[in-house]
N, C-alpha and C positions, 0 to 999 in steps of 0.2 A: 271302143271307149278308151280315151286317153286320160292319163293323170297329168294335170298341168300344175306347175308351181304357183304359189300365191303371188310372187313377184314376176314381172315381165322379164323376158330375156332367157328364162330357163327353157329347157327342152321338154316337150310333152312326150311321155312314154306310155306304152300300152299298160292298161290297168286290169289286172286279174282280180277276180272275185267281186267285181261291182255288180250290184243288182240292177237289172234293166226290166222295164215293162213299158206298156203303152196305154194311153188314154184316148178313147175315141172322141173326135170333135162332133159337135152338134148335139141336139137333144134326142136323137134317135135311140141311143143306148144309155141315156142318163140314169134310168132306174137300175140298170145292171152294171154301171160303171165300176163299182168296187169289185164285183165278181170277175169282170173282164180284166181288170188290173191284176188281180191275184192269179187268175188262170194263165195269163201270159207271162208272168214273172220268171226270169231266168238269171243265170250268173255268167259273167264274162269268163272266157278261157284265158290262159296265160298270155296270149297275144292280143287280148282286149276284144276279141270277136265274140259274137253272140248270135243266137237264132231264137226269135220269138215264134211260138206256135199258137194258132187260134186267133190270129189277128183278123178282126172283121173287115170286110171291104169298106173302103171309104178313106177319110182323112183321120190320121191319128198323130198324137204327140208322143215322142219317146220321152221317158223319164228314167233317171238313173241315180243311184246313191252308192257310196262306199265309205268305209271308216276313214275318218280324218279328211274327207272331201265334202264340199258343199253339194247337197242334192241339186240336180239340175234338170231342166227341161231341154231335151235335145231337139233335133230337127223335126219339122213337120213332114210326115210321110203320107203319100197317097198310095193305097194298096187296093188290089183287086182280090176279092174273096177266092181263096185257094191258090193264089199265085205267090211266087217268091219275089220280094221287092228288096232292093238294096238301099240302105240308108247311109248318108254321109257320116263320117266320123264326127264325134263331138267330145269335148273334154270336161272332166270334173276337176274343179280347182280345189287345191288344198286350202283350208281356211283356218283362222285362229280359233282356239278353244279357251274356255274360261273355267277355272276351278273355283268352287265356292263352298260356303258353309251356311246351312239353314238352322237358325236358332229361334227359340221362343223369346218372348219379352223378358223372361226370367234368365235367359242365357242357356237353357237346356237344348241339346241338339234335337232336331225334328227329323225323324226317320220317315221315309215314304213320301216326301213332298215332291210333287211333279214340277219340273222346270220346262217352260215352253218359250219359244221365240219364233220369229218369222223365218221360215226356211229358205225362201228364195228372195233375191234382191228385187225390190219393187221399184218400178220407175220405167222410164223410156217413153211413156205417154202414147205408145202406139195403139192402134185399134186391133191388135192381134190378141183376141180374148181366148183363153184356154183354161180348162178346169184342171190341167195337169198338176200345178203346184199343190192344190188342195188334195187331189186324189192320190198323189204320190205317197201320202201318209197311209193309204190303204195297204201298201206292200207289207206283208206279214213280218218282215224283219225290221221295219221301221218302228222305233219307240222313243219317245222323249224320255230323258233320264229322270230318275227319282233319287232323292238323297238316301244315303246309306244310314246305318245305325249311329254313326258319328255325326250325321247331318251333312256329310260331304257329297258333292256332285261334280260332274264334269259336263259342261254344256258346249255345244258347237259340233262341228265347225260352223262359223257364221259367214254369211255371204257379204260381199262388198267391203267397202272401206269405211263406212260411216259408223255412227253409234248404233248400238243394239239394245233393245229392251227385253228383259226377262220377266216372265210371269211365273210366279212360284205360288203353288196352291197345295193345300192339304186339308182334307175333311176335318172339321172340328177347330180350325184356326181361322182367324180373321186377318185380312190383309191390312197393312198399315201404310 
């Protein structure tokens, strides 16, 4: 796994500490997809390499995430049960982050408000359907941020260059 700068022209470098897992393609493992993602989750070494264990035979998407990098779907891999398969390198791009404050209509800070956004860039219009973007959230280390006691949060990193929408929710409060 490589760390790529947000702007073009910079050098992609090995990324240590990235979380990597895989999501099986097809409906064969759909009921067990979350358990499979969690069971195969691993962390990259200092040189960006990793080894996934327990990958079912068939076609899988690689998924990865790291602090300050946009979660990404990696290459499609075709594996045989019990065999070692090499995947091509892929990069996680650094993305912008947003700091914000959640307040009630009276101006008081709201603690524990969850902040959500779309994790992966949507588009391309291709017929390449994958559950990887949704199931990447099953990785135990993934968590959308919550506002602290002062109502502050840090959201992101965000994918792509366009506008992004945040959804902020807290039990007991109504959206405006």
